Structures are given as structure tokens and as C-alpha cells.
A tleap script that builds the chain and sets N, CA, C and O, in Angstrom:
source leaprc.protein.ff14SB
mol = sequence {
  NMET LEU LEU LEU ALA ALA THR LEU GLY LEU
  ALA TYR VAL PRO LEU GLY ARG TRP SER ALA
  ALA VAL ALA PHE GLY ILE SER GLY VAL LYS
  THR VAL LEU ILE GLY VAL PHE PHE MET LYS
  LEU ARG ASP ALA ILE PRO LEU VAL ARG ILE
  ALA ALA CYS ALA ALA MET LEU TRP LEU ALA
  PHE LEU PHE LEU LEU THR PHE ALA ASP LEU
  LEU THR ARG ALA PRO LEU THR GLN PRO GLY
  THR ILE VAL PRO SER MET CGLY
}
set mol.1.N position { 10.399 15.803 3.089 }
set mol.1.CA position { 11.366 15.153 3.786 }
set mol.1.C position { 10.903 14.102 4.976 }
set mol.1.O position { 11.462 13.082 5.381 }
set mol.2.N position { 9.619 14.765 5.399 }
set mol.2.CA position { 8.824 13.715 6.615 }
set mol.2.C position { 8.684 12.433 6.332 }
set mol.2.O position { 9.079 11.501 7.033 }
set mol.3.N position { 7.959 12.343 5.006 }
set mol.3.CA position { 7.536 11.453 4.527 }
set mol.3.C position { 8.630 10.117 4.126 }
set mol.3.O position { 8.337 8.924 4.044 }
set mol.4.N position { 9.890 10.733 3.929 }
set mol.4.CA position { 11.091 9.992 3.676 }
set mol.4.C position { 11.581 9.318 4.956 }
set mol.4.O position { 12.050 8.194 5.133 }
set mol.5.N position { 11.341 10.322 5.796 }
set mol.5.CA position { 12.076 9.925 7.334 }
set mol.5.C position { 11.117 8.958 7.816 }
set mol.5.O position { 11.609 7.924 8.266 }
set mol.6.N position { 9.774 9.069 7.824 }
set mol.6.CA position { 8.722 7.940 8.014 }
set mol.6.C position { 8.937 6.897 7.131 }
set mol.6.O position { 8.589 5.898 7.760 }
set mol.7.N position { 9.245 6.618 6.230 }
set mol.7.CA position { 9.491 5.508 5.393 }
set mol.7.C position { 10.518 4.704 5.967 }
set mol.7.O position { 10.426 3.489 6.139 }
set mol.8.N position { 11.744 5.588 6.332 }
set mol.8.CA position { 12.979 5.058 6.591 }
set mol.8.C position { 12.816 4.770 7.891 }
set mol.8.O position { 13.470 3.768 8.181 }
set mol.9.N position { 12.324 5.142 8.645 }
set mol.9.CA position { 11.824 4.692 10.171 }
set mol.9.C position { 11.115 3.542 10.570 }
set mol.9.O position { 11.222 2.877 11.600 }
set mol.10.N position { 10.167 3.375 9.324 }
set mol.10.CA position { 9.347 2.019 9.112 }
set mol.10.C position { 10.213 0.645 8.794 }
set mol.10.O position { 9.933 -0.536 9.002 }
set mol.11.N position { 11.163 1.157 8.314 }
set mol.11.CA position { 11.734 -0.236 8.119 }
set mol.11.C position { 12.297 -1.011 9.337 }
set mol.11.O position { 12.394 -2.232 9.465 }
set mol.12.N position { 12.797 0.400 10.583 }
set mol.12.CA position { 13.059 -0.568 11.515 }
set mol.12.C position { 12.400 -0.574 12.720 }
set mol.12.O position { 12.906 -0.837 13.811 }
set mol.13.N position { 11.136 -0.246 12.472 }
set mol.13.CA position { 9.987 -0.751 13.414 }
set mol.13.C position { 9.574 -1.871 13.088 }
set mol.13.O position { 9.539 -2.185 11.898 }
set mol.14.N position { 9.168 -2.727 14.080 }
set mol.14.CA position { 8.703 -4.173 13.933 }
set mol.14.C position { 7.053 -4.023 14.361 }
set mol.14.O position { 6.563 -4.144 15.484 }
set mol.15.N position { 6.479 -3.766 13.270 }
set mol.15.CA position { 4.958 -3.821 13.419 }
set mol.15.C position { 4.230 -5.012 13.043 }
set mol.15.O position { 3.016 -5.159 13.186 }
set mol.16.N position { 5.230 -6.058 12.438 }
set mol.16.CA position { 4.238 -7.353 12.308 }
set mol.16.C position { 3.317 -7.017 10.592 }
set mol.16.O position { 3.714 -6.542 9.529 }
set mol.17.N position { 2.042 -7.520 11.033 }
set mol.17.CA position { 1.303 -7.571 9.670 }
set mol.17.C position { 1.148 -6.187 9.479 }
set mol.17.O position { 0.845 -5.981 8.303 }
set mol.18.N position { 1.236 -5.012 10.223 }
set mol.18.CA position { 0.713 -3.864 10.076 }
set mol.18.C position { 1.689 -2.986 8.976 }
set mol.18.O position { 1.244 -2.248 8.097 }
set mol.19.N position { 3.059 -3.242 9.238 }
set mol.19.CA position { 4.143 -2.727 8.402 }
set mol.19.C position { 3.780 -2.379 7.112 }
set mol.19.O position { 4.000 -1.216 6.773 }
set mol.20.N position { 3.096 -3.397 6.049 }
set mol.20.CA position { 2.822 -2.971 4.911 }
set mol.20.C position { 1.717 -2.217 4.532 }
set mol.20.O position { 1.647 -1.643 3.445 }
set mol.21.N position { 0.731 -2.192 5.504 }
set mol.21.CA position { -0.244 -1.215 5.468 }
set mol.21.C position { 0.127 0.207 5.893 }
set mol.21.O position { -0.317 1.168 5.265 }
set mol.22.N position { 0.841 0.340 6.829 }
set mol.22.CA position { 1.390 1.832 7.149 }
set mol.22.C position { 2.367 2.113 5.999 }
set mol.22.O position { 2.473 3.284 5.633 }
set mol.23.N position { 3.192 1.032 5.309 }
set mol.23.CA position { 4.033 1.439 4.244 }
set mol.23.C position { 3.085 2.029 2.996 }
set mol.23.O position { 3.473 3.061 2.448 }
set mol.24.N position { 2.066 1.506 2.618 }
set mol.24.CA position { 1.387 1.813 1.491 }
set mol.24.C position { 0.314 2.955 1.888 }
set mol.24.O position { -0.355 3.505 1.012 }
set mol.25.N position { 0.182 3.294 3.313 }
set mol.25.CA position { -0.186 4.648 3.756 }
set mol.25.C position { 0.517 5.745 3.093 }
set mol.25.O position { 0.077 6.439 2.177 }
set mol.26.N position { 1.783 5.832 3.722 }
set mol.26.CA position { 2.689 6.547 3.374 }
set mol.26.C position { 2.821 6.733 1.879 }
set mol.26.O position { 2.918 7.843 1.356 }
set mol.27.N position { 2.819 5.696 1.281 }
set mol.27.CA position { 3.338 5.922 -0.034 }
set mol.27.C position { 1.944 6.340 -0.773 }
set mol.27.O position { 2.037 6.869 -1.881 }
set mol.28.N position { 0.661 6.123 -0.203 }
set mol.28.CA position { -0.641 7.165 -0.704 }
set mol.28.C position { -0.384 8.344 -0.858 }
set mol.28.O position { -0.605 8.963 -1.899 }
set mol.29.N position { 0.305 8.983 0.543 }
set mol.29.CA position { 0.166 10.382 0.663 }
set mol.29.C position { 1.158 11.022 -0.109 }
set mol.29.O position { 1.129 12.207 -0.443 }
set mol.30.N position { 2.165 10.081 -0.423 }
set mol.30.CA position { 3.450 10.347 -1.596 }
set mol.30.C position { 2.679 10.848 -2.728 }
set mol.30.O position { 2.701 12.006 -3.145 }
set mol.31.N position { 1.839 9.656 -3.294 }
set mol.31.CA position { 1.120 9.923 -4.510 }
set mol.31.C position { 0.268 11.215 -4.530 }
set mol.31.O position { 0.309 11.990 -5.486 }
set mol.32.N position { -0.433 11.398 -3.540 }
set mol.32.CA position { -1.594 12.568 -3.597 }
set mol.32.C position { -0.741 13.831 -3.857 }
set mol.32.O position { -1.186 14.752 -4.542 }
set mol.33.N position { 0.633 13.867 -3.238 }
set mol.33.CA position { 1.318 14.953 -2.937 }
set mol.33.C position { 2.064 15.237 -4.386 }
set mol.33.O position { 2.268 16.349 -4.872 }
set mol.34.N position { 2.386 14.083 -4.899 }
set mol.34.CA position { 3.049 14.733 -6.448 }
set mol.34.C position { 1.960 14.501 -7.237 }
set mol.34.O position { 2.336 14.433 -8.407 }
set mol.35.N position { 0.823 14.353 -7.134 }
set mol.35.CA position { -0.456 14.500 -8.120 }
set mol.35.C position { -0.675 16.093 -7.997 }
set mol.35.O position { -0.919 16.851 -8.936 }
set mol.36.N position { -0.552 16.399 -6.798 }
set mol.36.CA position { -1.289 17.744 -6.638 }
set mol.36.C position { -0.175 18.810 -7.025 }
set mol.36.O position { -0.591 19.739 -7.716 }
set mol.37.N position { 1.326 18.828 -6.654 }
set mol.37.CA position { 2.156 19.694 -6.718 }
set mol.37.C position { 2.936 19.443 -7.852 }
set mol.37.O position { 3.184 20.428 -8.547 }
set mol.38.N position { 3.455 18.184 -8.263 }
set mol.38.CA position { 4.247 18.128 -9.773 }
set mol.38.C position { 3.498 17.787 -11.006 }
set mol.38.O position { 3.860 17.980 -12.166 }
set mol.39.N position { 2.417 17.259 -10.587 }
set mol.39.CA position { 1.688 17.134 -11.781 }
set mol.39.C position { 0.559 18.141 -11.963 }
set mol.39.O position { -0.245 17.953 -12.875 }
set mol.40.N position { 0.451 19.122 -11.217 }
set mol.40.CA position { -0.609 20.248 -10.977 }
set mol.40.C position { -2.019 19.759 -11.440 }
set mol.40.O position { -2.654 20.086 -12.442 }
set mol.41.N position { -2.260 19.096 -10.678 }
set mol.41.CA position { -3.716 18.677 -11.177 }
set mol.41.C position { -4.630 19.600 -10.299 }
set mol.41.O position { -5.810 19.552 -10.646 }
set mol.42.N position { -4.373 20.383 -9.299 }
set mol.42.CA position { -5.094 21.141 -8.966 }
set mol.42.C position { -5.497 22.424 -9.970 }
set mol.42.O position { -6.582 22.964 -9.756 }
set mol.43.N position { -4.697 22.902 -11.005 }
set mol.43.CA position { -4.916 23.629 -11.880 }
set mol.43.C position { -5.536 22.947 -13.225 }
set mol.43.O position { -5.943 23.662 -14.141 }
set mol.44.N position { -5.583 21.601 -13.289 }
set mol.44.CA position { -5.886 20.882 -14.636 }
set mol.44.C position { -7.459 21.102 -14.755 }
set mol.44.O position { -8.226 21.330 -13.819 }
set mol.45.N position { -7.755 20.992 -16.022 }
set mol.45.CA position { -9.146 20.384 -16.724 }
set mol.45.C position { -9.646 19.288 -15.799 }
set mol.45.O position { -8.994 18.373 -15.296 }
set mol.46.N position { -11.212 19.628 -15.655 }
set mol.46.CA position { -11.758 18.541 -14.780 }
set mol.46.C position { -11.654 17.117 -15.397 }
set mol.46.O position { -11.593 16.189 -14.589 }
set mol.47.N position { -11.622 16.801 -16.828 }
set mol.47.CA position { -11.195 15.729 -17.283 }
set mol.47.C position { -10.036 14.932 -16.891 }
set mol.47.O position { -10.003 13.712 -16.735 }
set mol.48.N position { -8.953 15.898 -16.730 }
set mol.48.CA position { -7.712 15.136 -16.206 }
set mol.48.C position { -7.919 14.967 -14.941 }
set mol.48.O position { -7.438 13.939 -14.464 }
set mol.49.N position { -8.683 15.899 -14.014 }
set mol.49.CA position { -8.695 15.156 -12.521 }
set mol.49.C position { -9.750 14.106 -12.503 }
set mol.49.O position { -9.654 13.275 -11.599 }
set mol.50.N position { -10.571 14.014 -13.197 }
set mol.50.CA position { -11.683 12.739 -13.256 }
set mol.50.C position { -10.735 11.719 -13.628 }
set mol.50.O position { -10.837 10.784 -12.834 }
set mol.51.N position { -9.812 11.499 -14.547 }
set mol.51.CA position { -9.019 10.492 -14.900 }
set mol.51.C position { -8.154 10.229 -13.733 }
set mol.51.O position { -8.301 9.081 -13.313 }
set mol.52.N position { -7.277 10.956 -13.066 }
set mol.52.CA position { -6.434 10.819 -11.944 }
set mol.52.C position { -7.168 10.083 -11.000 }
set mol.52.O position { -6.730 9.064 -10.466 }
set mol.53.N position { -8.342 10.603 -10.765 }
set mol.53.CA position { -9.061 9.937 -9.413 }
set mol.53.C position { -9.765 8.533 -9.821 }
set mol.53.O position { -10.142 7.790 -8.914 }
set mol.54.N position { -9.902 8.253 -10.854 }
set mol.54.CA position { -10.240 6.999 -11.208 }
set mol.54.C position { -8.980 6.486 -11.428 }
set mol.54.O position { -9.226 5.280 -11.413 }
set mol.55.N position { -7.825 6.587 -11.617 }
set mol.55.CA position { -7.008 5.830 -11.459 }
set mol.55.C position { -6.447 5.428 -10.006 }
set mol.55.O position { -6.158 4.299 -9.611 }
set mol.56.N position { -6.371 6.609 -9.339 }
set mol.56.CA position { -6.622 6.168 -7.815 }
set mol.56.C position { -7.385 5.246 -7.326 }
set mol.56.O position { -6.992 4.352 -6.577 }
set mol.57.N position { -8.645 5.420 -7.757 }
set mol.57.CA position { -9.244 4.377 -7.066 }
set mol.57.C position { -9.117 2.943 -7.829 }
set mol.57.O position { -9.638 2.007 -7.222 }
set mol.58.N position { -8.647 2.714 -8.774 }
set mol.58.CA position { -8.554 1.575 -9.428 }
set mol.58.C position { -7.079 1.006 -8.306 }
set mol.58.O position { -7.015 -0.204 -8.085 }
set mol.59.N position { -6.203 1.755 -7.799 }
set mol.59.CA position { -5.068 1.371 -7.448 }
set mol.59.C position { -5.562 0.890 -5.995 }
set mol.59.O position { -5.242 -0.168 -5.454 }
set mol.60.N position { -6.357 1.825 -5.505 }
set mol.60.CA position { -7.246 1.497 -4.117 }
set mol.60.C position { -7.553 0.194 -4.385 }
set mol.60.O position { -6.904 -0.682 -3.813 }
set mol.61.N position { -8.387 -0.084 -5.118 }
set mol.61.CA position { -8.882 -1.495 -5.413 }
set mol.61.C position { -8.177 -2.637 -5.538 }
set mol.61.O position { -8.618 -3.767 -5.332 }
set mol.62.N position { -6.703 -2.249 -5.991 }
set mol.62.CA position { -5.930 -3.358 -6.271 }
set mol.62.C position { -5.337 -3.699 -4.847 }
set mol.62.O position { -5.272 -4.836 -4.380 }
set mol.63.N position { -4.907 -2.514 -4.216 }
set mol.63.CA position { -4.182 -2.794 -2.926 }
set mol.63.C position { -5.300 -3.500 -2.101 }
set mol.63.O position { -4.968 -4.450 -1.392 }
set mol.64.N position { -6.450 -3.147 -2.141 }
set mol.64.CA position { -7.455 -4.009 -1.328 }
set mol.64.C position { -7.379 -5.571 -1.693 }
set mol.64.O position { -7.122 -6.457 -0.879 }
set mol.65.N position { -7.581 -5.707 -2.718 }
set mol.65.CA position { -7.369 -7.110 -3.232 }
set mol.65.C position { -5.946 -7.894 -2.587 }
set mol.65.O position { -5.951 -9.049 -2.160 }
set mol.66.N position { -5.019 -7.194 -2.615 }
set mol.66.CA position { -3.821 -7.727 -2.045 }
set mol.66.C position { -3.578 -7.890 -0.833 }
set mol.66.O position { -2.684 -8.652 -0.465 }
set mol.67.N position { -4.400 -7.137 0.084 }
set mol.67.CA position { -4.367 -7.223 1.463 }
set mol.67.C position { -5.466 -8.078 1.766 }
set mol.67.O position { -5.404 -8.457 2.935 }
set mol.68.N position { -6.331 -8.467 1.216 }
set mol.68.CA position { -7.349 -9.686 1.366 }
set mol.68.C position { -6.961 -11.187 1.313 }
set mol.68.O position { -7.313 -12.180 1.949 }
set mol.69.N position { -5.916 -10.902 0.087 }
set mol.69.CA position { -5.244 -12.284 -0.242 }
set mol.69.C position { -4.072 -12.302 0.904 }
set mol.69.O position { -4.071 -13.381 1.497 }
set mol.70.N position { -3.379 -11.665 1.226 }
set mol.70.CA position { -2.336 -11.920 2.076 }
set mol.70.C position { -3.249 -11.906 3.764 }
set mol.70.O position { -2.658 -12.432 4.707 }
set mol.71.N position { -4.253 -11.464 3.939 }
set mol.71.CA position { -4.532 -11.804 5.304 }
set mol.71.C position { -5.587 -13.063 5.537 }
set mol.71.O position { -6.134 -13.356 6.600 }
set mol.72.N position { -5.720 -13.707 4.296 }
set mol.72.CA position { -6.592 -14.964 4.191 }
set mol.72.C position { -5.659 -16.093 3.929 }
set mol.72.O position { -6.172 -17.172 3.632 }
set mol.73.N position { -4.241 -15.994 4.002 }
set mol.73.CA position { -3.439 -16.871 3.740 }
set mol.73.C position { -3.229 -17.602 4.982 }
set mol.73.O position { -3.276 -17.058 6.086 }
set mol.74.N position { -2.941 -19.140 4.750 }
set mol.74.CA position { -2.254 -19.635 5.949 }
set mol.74.C position { -0.965 -19.489 6.540 }
set mol.74.O position { -0.092 -19.254 5.705 }
set mol.75.N position { -0.631 -19.544 7.549 }
set mol.75.CA position { 1.031 -19.392 7.919 }
set mol.75.C position { 1.990 -20.349 7.279 }
set mol.75.O position { 1.767 -21.558 7.208 }
set mol.76.N position { 3.008 -19.794 6.840 }
set mol.76.CA position { 4.149 -20.671 6.080 }
set mol.76.C position { 4.755 -21.621 7.344 }
set mol.76.O position { 5.098 -21.172 8.438 }
set mol.77.N position { 4.795 -22.738 7.020 }
set mol.77.CA position { 5.661 -23.797 7.895 }
set mol.77.C position { 7.075 -23.670 7.735 }
set mol.77.O position { 7.510 -23.283 6.650 }
set mol.78.N position { 7.846 -23.944 8.672 }
set mol.78.CA position { 9.378 -23.793 8.554 }
set mol.78.C position { 9.845 -24.799 7.798 }
set mol.78.O position { 8.965 -25.659 7.815 }
set mol.79.N position { 10.974 -25.253 6.981 }
set mol.79.CA position { 11.311 -26.160 6.467 }
set mol.79.C position { 11.534 -27.344 7.535 }
set mol.79.O position { 11.971 -27.242 8.681 }
set mol.80.N position { 11.177 -28.324 6.948 }
set mol.80.CA position { 11.478 -29.638 7.945 }
set mol.80.C position { 10.836 -29.695 9.134 }
set mol.80.O position { 11.458 -30.081 10.125 }
set mol.81.N position { 9.356 -29.283 9.231 }
set mol.81.CA position { 8.349 -29.391 10.358 }
set mol.81.C position { 7.457 -30.421 9.772 }
set mol.81.O position { 7.386 -30.534 8.548 }
set mol.82.N position { 6.917 -31.019 10.401 }
set mol.82.CA position { 5.597 -31.790 9.762 }
set mol.82.C position { 4.154 -31.197 9.632 }
set mol.82.O position { 3.652 -30.620 10.597 }
set mol.83.N position { 3.612 -31.309 8.675 }
set mol.83.CA position { 2.735 -30.625 8.291 }
set mol.83.C position { 1.292 -31.466 8.717 }
set mol.83.O position { 1.084 -32.584 8.246 }
set mol.84.N position { 0.302 -30.798 9.674 }
set mol.84.CA position { -0.654 -31.755 10.138 }
set mol.84.C position { -1.515 -32.378 8.711 }
set mol.84.O position { -1.684 -31.735 7.675 }
set mol.85.N position { -1.926 -33.587 8.932 }
set mol.85.CA position { -2.692 -33.743 7.849 }
set mol.85.C position { -4.034 -33.529 8.247 }
set mol.85.O position { -4.444 -33.486 9.407 }
set mol.86.N position { -4.830 -33.371 6.979 }
set mol.86.CA position { -6.249 -33.159 6.950 }
set mol.86.C position { -7.369 -34.141 6.925 }
set mol.86.O position { -8.117 -34.301 5.960 }
set mol.87.N position { -7.432 -34.789 8.060 }
set mol.87.CA position { -7.969 -36.211 8.090 }
set mol.87.C position { -9.673 -35.857 8.319 }
set mol.87.O position { -10.489 -36.776 8.399 }
savepdb mol mol.pdb
quit
């Protein structure tokens, strides 16, 4: 319930660019808790644990690529503004 409250509270806190990173961090903690307690990975055979870890690493890699794309984009211009020419 604490992580649910953190997610809800995050919607009302102006963190700017960091709001997505904090939201992904909270969701990562939720994912680990679901894997350990509901999917019972703590008691699973090693092959299942390796598969779950590989999936989490792949997801982390995709998050990393998403953040790299977001941080390297140019800021959006407001409609009706003049875009400077690349002379």
C-alpha cells in the first residue's frame, strides 16, 4: 500500500524530467515484489530464476533506451512560434 500511495503522490509532485524516472523506479520495486511473493521465485528452480532475471535485465535495457531517446530529443516548440532556421 505504501508503493501505491507513492505512485499516487507522484502524480501531484512537480518533478519535471525526473517524474518518469521516479515512476519507473517505483514500478520496478513493485515488479520485484510481485515476482518474489506472488510468483514465488524465491522457491523456484534455478532455471526459472534465471529466466526471470533475464526478462528483468531485458526490461531494464529497454527502459535505458527509452530514457536515452527522451533525454536526447530537442524541446517541442509551441504551435504558432517561429522555428529558427538552420543557416
